[in-house]
NUFI-412427 format. One record per residue: x, y, z of N, C-alpha, C in turn; residue in one letter. Coordinates in steps of 0.001 Angstrom, whole numbers, padded with zeros to 6 digits. Atoms other than C-alpha are relative to their C-alpha. Example, Ala and Ser with C-alpha at 12.3 -4.5 7.8 and 13.67 -1.06 7.14 Angstrom:
BEGIN
000890_-001190_000000_012300_-004500_007800_000900_001200_000000_A
-000820_-001190_-000060_013670_-001060_007140_-000770_001090_000730_S
//
This chain:
BEGIN
-000628_001124_-001114_020136_013764_-024260_-000865_000068_001038_M
000098_000353_-001215_018468_012419_-021237_001000_-000939_000592_I
-000792_000689_-000612_020391_011331_-018654_-000021_000015_001562_R
000306_-000260_-001488_020344_010885_-014544_001165_001590_000250_P
-000417_-000946_-000998_021247_013964_-012616_001328_000057_000538_A
-001171_000070_-001342_024367_014919_-010605_-000084_001102_000439_T
-000184_-000742_-000858_025193_017170_-007930_000137_001537_-000842_L
-000209_-001423_000823_026591_019113_-010579_-000845_000385_-000909_D
001274_-000841_000689_023341_020118_-012205_-000654_000797_000959_D
001230_-000374_-000958_021980_021818_-009310_-000281_001204_-000272_L
000243_-001573_000010_022599_025366_-010337_-001247_-000064_-001350_D
001008_000256_000998_020812_024500_-013798_-001505_-000425_000202_A
001524_000432_-000652_017891_022652_-011919_-000324_000768_000993_L
000756_-001262_-000591_017371_025555_-009571_000117_000943_-001005_L
000177_-001246_001459_017480_028315_-013069_-001496_-000184_-000107_A
001066_000612_000356_014879_025844_-014021_-001323_000093_000482_I
000588_-000224_-000458_012725_025804_-011113_-000838_001515_-000055_E
000246_-001920_-000237_013067_029998_-011053_-001039_-000205_-001272_E
000121_-000352_001070_012008_030198_-014306_-001640_-000705_-000780_R
000590_000805_000026_009195_027580_-014128_-001576_000211_000739_C
001468_-000168_-000906_007153_027906_-011196_000074_001532_001015_F
000008_-000676_-000732_006258_030927_-009535_-000018_-000097_001544_D
-000378_-000291_-001262_006076_029098_-005857_000026_-001606_000192_S
-000695_001692_-000126_006553_025256_-004488_001237_-000170_-000373_D
-001766_000086_001034_010059_025808_-006069_000561_-001075_001131_R
-001103_000964_-000531_012571_022684_-005037_000965_001002_000276_L
-001264_-001086_-000250_015026_024879_-002810_001400_-001358_-000012_S
-001237_001277_000098_018799_023299_-003034_000269_-000790_000783_R
-000357_001304_-001100_018743_021242_-000060_-001060_-000625_-000320_R
000686_001723_000036_015778_019491_-001069_000326_-000340_-001288_S
-000453_000847_001015_017478_018696_-004461_001080_-000401_-000009_F
-001278_000924_-000677_020760_017680_-003059_-000672_-001095_000680_R
000516_001222_-000835_018526_015579_-000713_-000184_-000949_-001031_H
000503_000867_000828_016631_014035_-003398_001081_-000365_-000999_L
-001334_000461_001784_019609_013759_-006323_000581_-001514_000891_L
-000681_000596_-000841_021325_011657_-002869_-000654_-001219_000313_T
000881_000958_-000346_018070_009607_-002386_-000046_-001383_-000678_R
-000158_001265_001060_018587_005766_-003245_-001408_-000134_-001131_G
001192_000683_000520_014538_005173_-003986_-000469_001774_-000947_H
000924_-000912_000663_014230_008941_-006093_001026_000044_-001511_A
-001078_-000066_001173_015665_009438_-009770_-000692_000735_-000733_A
000060_-001445_000495_016090_012401_-011410_000756_-000329_-001189_T
-000629_000091_000863_016647_012446_-014893_000231_001829_-000807_L
-000286_-000571_000719_017928_015409_-017124_-000184_000285_-001461_V
000450_-000297_001456_017080_016958_-020631_001704_000767_-000425_A
-001650_-000812_000221_020850_017996_-021682_000356_000088_-001636_D
-000837_000574_001299_021540_019260_-025026_001321_001034_000221_E
-001100_-000603_000296_024957_019961_-025418_000790_000676_001118_H
-000359_-000651_-000880_025463_020759_-022179_-000535_001236_000785_G
000917_-000738_-000367_022693_023003_-021556_-001567_-001284_000633_A
001298_000383_-000634_019734_021662_-019082_-001304_000671_000201_I
001389_-000367_000415_016458_022135_-020551_-001136_-000691_000597_R
001116_000454_-000915_014413_020359_-018203_-000115_-001349_000748_G
-000133_001259_-000904_014115_017580_-015614_-001748_-000825_000578_Y
001088_000738_-000406_012026_015122_-014238_000291_-001108_001431_G
-000696_000655_-001389_012143_013295_-010586_-000570_-000850_-000010_M
000525_001218_-000784_010627_010031_-009353_000562_-000310_001014_V
-000758_000624_-001116_010432_008883_-006458_-000964_-001554_000123_L
000737_001915_-000466_009387_004586_-005545_-000064_-000125_001363_C
000639_000131_-001868_007466_004116_-002094_000906_-001949_000229_N
-001034_001053_-000684_010014_001669_-000226_-001238_-001361_-000108_A
001068_001145_-000516_008090_-001923_-000347_-000601_-000650_-001092_G
001095_000365_001335_005459_-001239_-003170_000664_000119_-001205_T
000022_-000305_001044_005544_-000678_-006873_-000512_000832_-000496_S
000738_-001013_000409_003965_002803_-006844_001017_000636_-000254_L
-000556_-000761_000058_005531_005275_-008126_-000658_001524_000022_G
000435_-001010_-000291_005611_008927_-007599_000575_001389_-001153_R
-000907_-000933_001007_006360_011730_-010665_-000261_001302_000686_L
-000080_-000972_-001090_007403_014109_-007610_000221_001892_-000934_Y
-000697_-001192_000383_008769_017265_-009678_000041_-000225_-002034_S
000085_000063_001772_008520_017742_-013840_000057_001624_-000535_F
000358_-001115_000836_009545_020726_-015750_000900_-000095_-000773_A
-000594_-000345_001537_010802_022093_-019334_000076_001034_-000281_V
-000435_-001948_000477_012603_025460_-019821_-001226_000578_-001107_D
001597_-000578_000633_009814_027599_-021280_000871_000549_-001665_P
-001068_000256_001493_013023_028189_-024110_-000479_-001030_-001240_S
000264_001334_000500_012224_024491_-024745_-000882_-000439_-000044_A
001424_000188_000216_008963_024133_-025117_-000757_-000261_-001158_Q
000785_000228_001567_006697_022950_-027975_001239_-001161_-001255_G
-000882_001004_000710_009858_020516_-029446_-000235_-000992_000071_R
000864_001481_-000267_008129_017437_-028254_001094_-000665_000986_G
-001163_000529_-001616_011390_017380_-024757_-000862_-000760_000534_L
000714_000644_-000670_008551_017038_-023181_-000385_-001487_000544_G
-000009_001177_000227_007530_013922_-024214_000674_-001092_000108_H
-001035_000685_-000214_010450_012521_-024351_000825_-000811_001318_R
-000412_-000419_-001495_011424_013379_-020790_-000877_-000838_001109_L
001205_000589_-000159_007893_011659_-019798_000254_-001488_000123_L
-000232_001464_000146_008962_008730_-021247_000980_-000993_000465_E
-001461_000781_-001050_012579_008292_-019546_-000717_000139_000906_A
000661_000249_-001603_010685_009121_-016271_-000935_-000967_-000511_C
000597_001229_-000295_008341_006261_-016860_000850_-001258_-000196_E
-000920_000916_000094_011089_004178_-017802_000770_-000479_001186_Q
-001084_-000187_-001509_013219_004955_-014711_-000918_-000457_000759_A
001185_000876_-000941_009726_003879_-012535_000038_-000964_-000114_A
000277_001810_000303_009580_000163_-014454_001437_-000376_000583_L
-001514_000734_-000439_013839_-000032_-013831_000107_-000263_001574_A
000113_-000101_-001918_012596_000477_-009718_-000680_-000550_000289_R
000973_000382_-000418_009753_-001733_-010261_-001270_000122_000645_D
001114_-000858_-000162_007204_001123_-010481_-000894_-000360_-000892_C
001620_000316_000733_003650_000044_-012039_-000674_000459_000043_V
001215_-001423_-000003_001754_003020_-011521_000609_001024_000182_T
-000705_-001342_-000002_002962_006300_-011729_-000913_000700_000205_L
000950_-001002_-000188_001309_008888_-009959_000822_001628_000084_R
-000204_-002002_001045_001391_013282_-010986_-000796_000386_001266_L
000901_-000905_-000402_-000053_016035_-008888_000388_001370_-000820_E
-000123_-000989_000555_-000846_019234_-011043_-001363_000524_-000231_V
001142_-001666_-000163_-002224_022826_-011086_-001040_-000305_-000673_R
001147_-000231_001122_-005420_023001_-012824_000049_000981_-000880_P
-000237_-000655_001149_-004178_025850_-014596_001276_-000287_-000755_D
-001546_000869_000486_-001103_024050_-015704_-000506_-000317_-001355_N
000554_000878_001168_-003040_023384_-019364_000787_-000610_-000807_A
-000766_000447_000421_000158_022742_-020576_000624_-001187_000028_A
-000131_000610_-001117_001052_020163_-018189_-001283_-001529_-000432_A
001328_000843_000090_-002296_018503_-018264_-000151_-000278_-001066_I
000199_000849_001386_-002391_018164_-022161_001431_-001052_-000093_R
-000878_000771_000250_001073_016693_-021633_-000453_-001670_000654_L
000005_001213_-000684_000273_014011_-019213_-001419_-000876_-000320_Y
001608_000502_000956_-003973_013370_-021024_000705_-000692_-000727_E
-001154_000809_000700_-001338_012482_-023728_000573_-001203_-000325_A
-001014_001435_-000217_000470_009653_-022368_-000863_-000678_000501_H
001509_000611_000033_-003237_008377_-021243_000325_-000060_001529_G
000130_000659_-001490_-002814_008960_-017412_-001582_000472_000191_Y
001545_-000279_-000266_-006209_009690_-015899_000113_000549_001532_R
000179_-000480_-000917_-007159_011966_-013185_-000983_-001191_000957_R
000508_001201_-001257_-008599_009982_-010069_-000426_001051_001026_F
000509_-000925_-001424_-008638_013293_-007217_000211_001267_-000243_D
-000098_-001515_-000049_-008942_016467_-006505_000473_000490_001528_V
-000047_-000468_-001143_-007098_017826_-003897_000015_001309_000614_V
000241_-001120_-000759_-008052_021002_-001861_001275_000651_000613_E
-001133_-001004_-000553_-005517_023663_-000534_001259_-000657_000040_D
-000677_000762_-000197_-002961_021654_-001625_001529_001042_-000268_Y
-001188_-000919_000390_-000413_024238_-003298_000435_000994_001482_Y
-000500_-001007_-000989_001611_027233_-001228_-001361_001344_-000297_E
000962_-001430_000333_-000973_029926_-002842_-001824_-000920_000262_D
000867_000637_-000467_-003737_027213_-001534_-001409_-000168_-001202_H
000486_001216_000846_-004542_025865_-004775_-000184_-001044_-000521_A
000324_001159_-000384_-006099_022922_-005490_000729_-000738_-000776_E
-000552_000838_001269_-004273_019779_-007478_-000794_-000826_-000369_A
000577_001175_000704_-005196_017375_-009697_000878_-001316_-000110_L
-001111_000569_000051_-003858_014278_-009049_-000492_-001285_-001378_R
-000149_000434_000889_-003064_012199_-011967_000941_-001581_000244_Y
-000682_001196_-000562_-002183_008214_-012190_000408_-000576_-002108_E
000322_000839_001202_-000997_005676_-015070_000628_-001481_000644_K
-000537_001542_-000149_-000357_001942_-015102_001290_000504_-001138_Q
-000929_-000153_000809_003194_002312_-016721_000585_-000867_-000730_V
-000312_001268_000676_003396_-001227_-017644_-001205_-000252_-000189_A
001269_000230_000182_000587_-001590_-019890_-000884_-001522_000038_P
000071_001902_-000222_000649_-005632_-019973_-000448_-000260_000760_H
000661_001098_-001119_-000359_-006005_-016675_-001378_000805_000252_L
001435_-000600_-000083_-004033_-005466_-016480_-000390_-001382_000721_K
-000145_000688_-001002_-004565_-007471_-013218_-001650_-000152_000174_P
001265_000273_-000457_-008110_-008721_-012302_-000344_-000257_000861_D
000645_-000227_-001430_-009292_-007171_-009584_-001840_-000018_000117_L
001273_-000250_-000485_-012253_-007760_-007432_-000541_001062_000456_V
000248_-000987_-000125_-014347_-005160_-006580_-000081_000510_001434_P
000210_000300_-001846_-013285_-005272_-002693_000148_001685_000291_V
-000294_-001518_000106_-014157_-001388_-002032_001062_000633_001566_P
-001305_-000645_-001110_-011490_000711_000342_-000739_000442_001277_Y
000644_-000236_-000668_-012278_001444_003885_001396_000434_001244_Y
-001493_-000207_-000876_-009792_003495_005795_000284_000091_001636_Q
-000412_000302_-001666_-008689_002791_009491_-000154_001587_000639_Q
000426_-001422_-000734_-009790_005720_011675_000862_-000177_001037_T
-000601_000325_-001137_-007241_004543_014468_001446_-000589_-000475_L
-001032_000563_-000025_-003571_003577_014623_000059_-001472_000341_D
-000113_001103_-000564_-004646_000546_016094_-000997_-001452_-000630_F
001134_000716_000366_-007469_-000635_013800_000169_-000617_-001402_T
-001207_000229_001543_-005624_-001931_010565_-000843_-001669_-000469_C
000829_001406_000240_-007338_-005714_011297_-001188_000100_-000386_G
001413_-000118_000322_-010596_-004608_011949_-000262_000775_-001726_P
-000380_-000656_000744_-010290_-001925_008771_-000266_-000996_-001440_A
000596_001081_001072_-009644_-005080_006662_-000679_-001018_000120_A
001195_001072_-000003_-011748_-007505_007690_-001267_000790_-000339_L
001278_-000531_000826_-014409_-005033_006732_-000139_000147_-001196_M
-000476_000138_001639_-012768_-004830_003247_-000743_-000834_-000582_M
000785_001806_000607_-013493_-008488_002883_-001199_000021_000002_A
001650_000359_-000477_-016899_-008616_004238_-000771_000645_-000813_M
000648_-000670_000709_-018065_-005561_002453_-000256_-000903_-001840_K
-000695_000126_001178_-016629_-006995_-001019_-001048_-001611_-000271_A
000633_001451_000155_-018589_-010544_-000225_-001703_000457_-000030_L
001554_-000689_000160_-021835_-008911_000901_-000116_001370_000181_Q
-000734_-001574_-000308_-021989_-005592_000072_-001256_000679_000563_P
000325_-000733_-000933_-024860_-004632_002096_-000125_000337_001040_T
-000573_-000338_-001150_-023281_-004549_004882_000878_001137_000030_L
-000610_-001259_000448_-022445_-001607_005969_001565_000431_001577_R
-001124_-000414_-000179_-019220_-000206_007096_000115_001293_000764_T
-000180_-001335_-000918_-018611_002685_010002_000762_-000403_001098_D
-000769_000439_-001476_-016492_003201_012895_-000682_-001019_001266_R
000705_001047_-000580_-019062_001323_015048_000430_-001605_-000189_K
-000156_001667_-000086_-018613_-002211_013375_001747_000071_000228_L
-001402_000317_000040_-014551_-000939_013189_000391_-000260_001272_E
000015_000422_-001335_-014344_-000478_016990_-000598_-001238_000550_L
000120_001172_-000487_-016480_-003361_017619_000489_-001405_-000189_R
-000925_001189_000373_-014300_-005842_015550_001030_000366_000830_L
-001325_000415_-001217_-011321_-004518_017665_-000193_-000444_000814_W
000212_000270_-001331_-012711_-005119_020788_-000329_-001482_-000032_R
000205_001678_-000007_-013866_-009117_019497_001212_000156_-000205_E
-000584_001165_000618_-010440_-009546_018162_001352_000773_000662_S
-001559_-000042_-000442_-007372_-007384_020124_000362_-000923_000859_T
-001032_000592_-000613_-004429_-008778_021656_-000161_000566_001203_T
-000310_-000666_-001022_-004993_-006325_024291_000772_000456_000299_V
-001833_-000382_-000033_-001174_-005517_024681_000386_000233_-001277_F
-001426_-000171_001375_001424_-004315_021954_001216_000802_000978_M
-001074_-001412_-000582_004441_-002080_022432_-000210_000893_001029_T
000201_-001202_-000643_002729_000734_023340_-001918_-000125_-000816_S
001627_-000856_000539_-000918_002474_023297_-000693_-001770_-000153_G
000987_001193_000032_-003712_-000020_022435_000449_-001219_-000426_H
-000766_001373_000626_-003393_-003834_021354_-000501_000185_-001515_G
000439_001042_001499_-003662_-005097_017898_-000912_-000624_000183_G
000824_001076_000211_-005660_-007653_016709_000641_-001086_-000875_C
-000201_001380_000245_-004853_-011224_015834_-000726_-000828_-001044_G
000099_000370_000546_-005388_-013262_013497_-001569_-001295_000432_P
000959_000704_-000590_-007593_-015768_015686_-001642_000960_000719_Y
001089_-000629_000209_-009965_-013120_016478_-000414_000511_-000400_G
000718_-000245_001831_-010674_-011748_013469_-000795_-001244_-000441_M
000488_000649_000774_-011102_-015084_012118_-001793_-000093_001245_A
001093_000121_-000958_-013915_-015471_015270_-001182_001241_-000338_L
001054_-000854_000253_-015361_-012140_014692_-000816_-000269_-001240_A
000643_000224_001660_-015911_-012999_010510_-000634_-000980_000244_A
000893_000540_-000094_-017398_-016093_011506_-001067_000053_000538_W
001370_-000018_-000914_-019824_-015076_013805_-001065_001036_-000636_Q
000037_-000926_000735_-020713_-012348_011214_-000786_-000758_-001209_R
000589_001023_001047_-021750_-015482_008877_000762_-000101_-001168_G
-000427_000372_001075_-019008_-015704_006879_000874_-001089_-000103_F
-001026_000844_-000714_-016865_-018819_006685_001120_000613_-000397_D
-000864_-000956_-000108_-013069_-018195_007102_000862_-001186_000053_V
-000910_000856_000301_-009695_-020305_006908_000968_001311_000323_E
-001103_-000913_-000761_-006850_-019380_009036_001126_-000940_000029_V
-001442_000466_000480_-003113_-019941_008069_000537_000695_001096_F
-001041_-000352_-001094_-000762_-019353_011304_001328_-000981_-000122_V
-001195_001071_-000352_002872_-020817_011223_000713_000003_001273_N
-000715_-000445_-000960_003829_-020038_014580_-001162_-000342_001212_D
001190_000609_-000702_002104_-022539_017300_000085_001384_001534_E
-000213_-001777_-001051_003452_-019245_019993_-001020_000574_-000040_G
001240_-000935_000334_001150_-016811_021047_001076_000961_-000922_A
-000245_-000976_001116_001421_-013933_018220_000713_001605_000854_L
-000271_-001318_-000955_002994_-010329_019134_000882_-000144_001397_F
000012_000144_-001232_003765_-011763_022410_001315_000620_000557_V
-001217_-000657_000202_007399_-010327_021637_000472_001475_000132_D
000166_-001537_000398_006151_-007115_021380_-000056_000704_001435_S
-000181_-000352_-000685_006074_-006567_024769_000433_-000834_001516_V
-001042_000098_-000755_008316_-006610_027737_-000728_-000955_001330_R
000686_000727_-001287_006176_-007379_031079_-000287_-001425_000093_S
000401_001617_-000694_005494_-011040_032031_-001152_000047_000003_P
001661_000566_-000594_002074_-010426_033017_-000599_000863_-001417_D
001082_000243_001229_000781_-008769_029696_000765_-000845_-001016_K
-000591_001327_000762_003027_-011584_027856_-001153_-001105_000268_K
001362_001470_-000702_000502_-014067_030085_-001475_000220_-000335_A
001532_-000358_000428_-002324_-011643_028915_000059_-000487_-001340_V
-000076_000462_001471_-001766_-011846_025500_-000189_-001187_-000602_I
-000505_001976_000399_-000785_-015952_025680_-001894_-000213_-000334_T
001549_000201_-000183_-004581_-016198_027392_-001567_000457_-000740_L
000731_-000921_001076_-006231_-013864_024971_-000157_-001252_-001336_V
-000041_000653_000987_-005243_-016152_022316_-000482_-001716_-000043_Q
000642_001315_-000952_-005947_-019440_024353_-001406_-000204_-000486_E
001319_-000721_-000097_-009249_-018167_024421_-000748_000084_-001649_D
000679_-000146_001050_-010063_-017457_021144_000607_-001307_-001156_F
-000361_002236_000488_-008482_-021323_019703_-001306_-000507_000778_L
001182_000919_-000547_-010733_-022696_022149_-001544_000264_-000813_D
000807_-000391_001099_-013720_-020963_020436_-000069_-000659_-001582_Q
-000647_000299_001156_-012212_-021422_017189_-000551_-001882_-000244_L
000172_001463_000116_-011958_-025478_017854_-001377_-000502_000085_R
001298_000371_-000095_-015734_-025301_018551_-000527_-000017_-001171_A
000437_-000256_000735_-016405_-024531_015228_000502_-000804_-001532_L
-000699_000870_001093_-015793_-025818_011307_000753_001074_-000418_P
-000877_-000732_000479_-013009_-023390_010737_001348_-000357_-000226_V
-001104_000355_-000036_-009963_-024303_009426_000950_000654_000316_P
-001039_-000267_-000237_-006881_-023890_011167_001456_-000656_-000622_L
-001753_000035_001179_-003484_-024169_008871_000840_-000020_001242_H
-001713_-000573_-000887_-000214_-024566_011334_000693_-000583_-001304_R
-000933_-000147_000751_001790_-023517_008667_-000520_001827_-001048_G
000119_-001251_001138_002364_-019887_006114_-000970_-000505_-000847_A
000787_000101_000860_-000028_-019866_003654_000829_000850_-001082_A
-000836_-000716_000977_001950_-019748_000282_-000407_000901_-001173_S
000791_-000846_001237_001218_-017142_-002525_-000546_-000758_-000858_L
000883_000496_001121_000034_-019824_-004842_-001431_000097_000816_D
001500_000577_-000556_-002601_-021208_-002604_-000767_001087_000779_R
001093_-001681_-000668_-003878_-017191_-001097_-000253_000146_-001565_L
000985_-000587_001103_-004411_-016584_-005266_-000832_-000974_-000401_Q
000872_000903_000247_-006080_-020128_-005544_-001140_000364_000522_A
000781_-000756_-000697_-008038_-018840_-003248_-001208_001010_000147_A
000284_-001001_000594_-008633_-015863_-004421_-000754_000255_-000738_F
000482_000991_000840_-009376_-017399_-007863_-001392_-000416_000122_A
001426_001143_-000782_-012233_-019582_-005866_-000976_001468_000650_H
000812_-000834_-001061_-014078_-016506_-004313_000339_000743_001363_G
-000261_-000692_-001529_-012199_-015727_-001102_000658_001159_-000315_G
-000615_-001569_000027_-010486_-012805_-000083_000998_000016_001140_I
-001032_000401_-000815_-007201_-013129_001638_000785_001261_000646_P
-000583_-001410_-000901_-006153_-010552_004536_001506_-000925_000423_I
-001656_000287_-000329_-002276_-010891_005346_000428_000850_000991_V
-000272_-000858_-000896_-000541_-009745_007987_001686_000213_-000544_L
-001541_-000214_000613_002904_-007903_007277_000602_000486_000344_I
-001154_-000969_-000470_005959_-006109_008737_-000404_001435_-000906_S
000058_-001242_000266_005176_-002472_008352_001288_000873_-000507_S
-001732_-000520_000215_008928_-002220_008003_000068_000511_-001454_Y
-000502_-000436_001013_009165_-002062_004345_-000649_001039_-000773_R
001095_-001612_000449_006328_000921_003465_000272_000820_001022_I
000140_-001034_-001020_006669_002812_006826_001275_000162_000448_Y
-001101_-000405_-000710_010014_002016_008162_000062_000359_001508_H
000096_000446_-001683_008600_001116_011559_-000486_-001154_-000015_E
000012_001200_-000135_008315_-002028_012979_-001029_-000507_000868_K
001002_000759_-000280_004906_-003208_013418_-000957_-000602_-000639_F
000961_000821_000687_002511_-005643_012996_-001177_000658_-001246_P
000697_-000501_000848_000302_-004495_009936_-000959_-000938_-001066_H
000744_000922_000823_-002771_-006265_007957_-000784_000520_-001348_W
000240_-001253_001004_-003557_-005147_004196_-001387_-001289_-000320_L
000878_000803_000756_-006386_-007349_002160_000060_000243_-001132_V
-000368_000532_001289_-005671_-008770_-001071_-001170_000539_-001329_V
001286_-000277_001308_-007754_-007195_-004371_000451_-001019_-001385_T
-000111_000701_001538_-005829_-009115_-007266_001546_-000614_-000290_G
-001604_000588_000387_-002789_-010926_-008539_000196_000070_-001986_F
-000115_000081_001246_-001248_-010835_-011693_001601_-001013_-000120_D
-000743_000506_-000363_001660_-012727_-012938_001438_000356_000541_D
-001256_-000278_-000568_004754_-010500_-011018_-000775_001079_001477_R
000008_-000539_-001165_002628_-008505_-008431_-001673_-000506_000527_Y
001591_000346_-000466_-000171_-008752_-006119_-000101_001230_000421_V
000568_-001489_-000568_-002427_-005893_-005157_-000989_-000021_001089_Y
000191_-000059_-001616_-003552_-004881_-001456_-000481_001308_-000353_V
000639_-001471_-000568_-005926_-002226_-000399_001131_000104_001915_H
-000582_-000320_-001605_-003845_-000615_002823_-001357_000867_000757_D
000991_-000211_-000818_-006331_000248_005343_000732_001445_000646_P
-000637_-000714_-000397_-003739_003036_006676_000942_000963_-000708_F
-000598_-001304_000612_-003138_006473_005179_001058_000885_000682_V
-001404_-000997_-000470_000248_008204_005585_-000158_001333_000678_D
000700_-001127_-000045_-001325_011694_006294_001649_000615_-000274_D
-000757_-000753_-000440_002118_012796_007749_001473_-000301_-001433_E
-000882_-000011_000792_003959_011331_004393_-000893_000421_-001318_A
000230_-000568_001472_001774_013402_001826_-000605_-001050_-000490_S
000166_000877_000699_-000016_010342_001189_-001778_000166_000202_K
001619_-000137_-000298_-004069_010023_000347_-000827_-001441_-000161_T
000558_001314_000001_-006547_007112_-000047_000070_-000840_-000947_R
-000115_000886_001772_-006112_006369_-003860_001615_-000493_000193_M
-001295_000882_000023_-002125_005502_-002673_-000049_-001017_000395_D
-000251_001635_-000586_-003420_002810_-000664_-000950_-000514_-000730_C
000828_000839_000579_-005939_001549_-002903_000492_-000806_-001164_I
-000670_000409_001141_-004806_-001193_-005338_001428_000068_-000269_N
-001439_000049_000182_-001365_-001021_-004542_000678_-001412_-000593_M
-000577_000741_000542_000803_-002596_-006376_001248_-000761_000799_P
-000532_000381_-000670_003483_-004940_-004580_000643_-001397_-000534_I
-000608_001294_000927_006145_-007443_-006548_-000503_-000998_000672_L
-000103_000855_-000203_005764_-010558_-006184_001179_-000597_001699_K
-000858_000203_-001214_008950_-011099_-004049_-000042_001116_000959_K
-000232_-000935_-001818_008694_-008337_-001607_-001217_-000566_000746_D
001123_000726_-000490_005375_-009438_-000829_000527_-001017_001119_F
-000518_001482_-000952_006846_-012722_000557_000449_000498_000682_Q
-001148_-000343_-000597_009617_-010913_002167_-000587_000886_001014_R
000660_-000594_-001632_006974_-008570_003875_-000693_-001249_000945_M
000800_000787_-000786_004527_-011354_004979_000358_-000463_001367_A
-000910_000847_-001182_006273_-012054_008199_-000329_001108_001205_R
000020_-001170_-000862_006393_-010114_011695_000437_-000662_000738_Y
-000781_000447_-001465_008913_-009953_014568_001279_-000783_-000085_G
-001331_000163_-000314_012513_-011513_015208_-000143_-001602_-000505_K
000905_001848_-000147_010213_-015653_015126_-000408_000211_-001563_A
000681_000174_001230_008799_-014613_011247_-001150_-000501_-000003_G
001166_000631_-000446_005331_-015030_012721_-000541_000481_-001755_Q
000927_-000032_001332_003406_-015574_009533_-001671_-000073_000409_R
001529_000141_-000291_-000565_-015193_009631_-000633_000577_-001114_A
000710_-000068_001180_-003250_-015032_006701_-001323_-000641_000635_A
001698_000481_-000099_-007261_-015427_006941_-000280_000174_-001908_L
000791_-000095_001209_-009099_-015947_003919_-001354_-000035_000387_V
001575_-000251_-000420_-013010_-014808_004182_-000935_-000401_-001352_I
000999_000368_000690_-015614_-016371_001992_-001424_000347_000437_R
001242_-000196_-000382_-018896_-016079_001766_-001108_-001766_000843_R
-000062_000980_-000860_-020884_-019034_004277_-000808_-000868_-000886_R
000663_001192_000436_-021816_-022398_002694_-001083_-000294_000601_A
001422_000306_-000389_-025208_-023633_002842_000594_-000964_001899_K
-000676_001114_-001576_-023580_-026772_005214_001483_000369_000045_A
-001066_000764_-000066_-020326_-027030_006472_000527_-000699_000525_A
-000634_001160_000012_-018536_-029713_006318_001654_000052_-000023_S
-001268_000214_000249_-014957_-028871_006448_000305_-000257_001686_V
-000167_000348_-001306_-012801_-030133_009490_000491_001550_000926_P
000300_-001282_-000848_-012671_-027915_012655_001816_000134_-000056_A
-001413_-000215_000502_-008600_-028521_012448_000841_-000333_-001032_V
-000287_001007_001062_-006687_-029445_009786_001644_001031_000063_A
-001795_-000414_000459_-002425_-029159_008695_000038_000520_-001282_T
-000596_-000189_001498_-000483_-027993_006197_000137_001962_-000052_G
//
């Protein structure tokens, strides 16, 4: 029988760790912590009261990406198909938590585990050097655990932001590169876009980038752009307390708007619905959307993502931020699936629920769109 683990299983779980792994073992404290976390699911294979194996799945908050954090079958129970049944149960547990993709790490010398994962359709996508305590590398595997989901993804290349405050330029670079493959994306362009788009001030540190500055930067580089903002006031102004800083943010936004109003750039005074973004994507546009990072990183700061695809249930995005402190890699941030209902909740920022999005397109031969639009 495969069932959810409880704290009563701690001794048995520790015993399996001892028999299955020579290093990188989970401690009692770690097991206790993970067994009581809401986004972790731990299953055990229970044979008449004897625990023969376990699998632990972690689901990222706010996304549809899960991780098979630990998986072990007691040596005395191997070779009887128990690992297959336990892995399938872990996949179902991930799906029950709205995780569409499951990822894992495995040692290259763990041939039995690799055979098991590959037999279940996991594909290797990365090698991580110096991953384990003994400095051995790790092989990273992933699987779409909902095989009916086949997102029609555009080939949006990935670019990782190199500074804490350059998510906007990084997202814009990915969109522009998808539309113009010859575009060279590097730190010089990243910083140039930030200088052109920054709000100057934020809560602390360097200023972030607003939709109007990014739209202007994209237009000046030969792309058509459409802007959706639901708030007539200055964006991000509540992120600072100083009246002088608020005045500067407001003045910067007014300057961006003055420049945009002189161009054939549609400025929509209203939030872009998910249906509208999906329609724009289907016709060759690349959406860039402002979100609150809280649902993903549990910190409240504005953050830009680039949309890479849609299907019936999910929005797929590239996240330019790689959270190294949480042991994330670039591959964790590429084509991240997010449930549409979750995406709609996170696509707003601040107490006022400010919402902003850009749609980047190839430049039309003749610009005939109105300078200002509503809707």
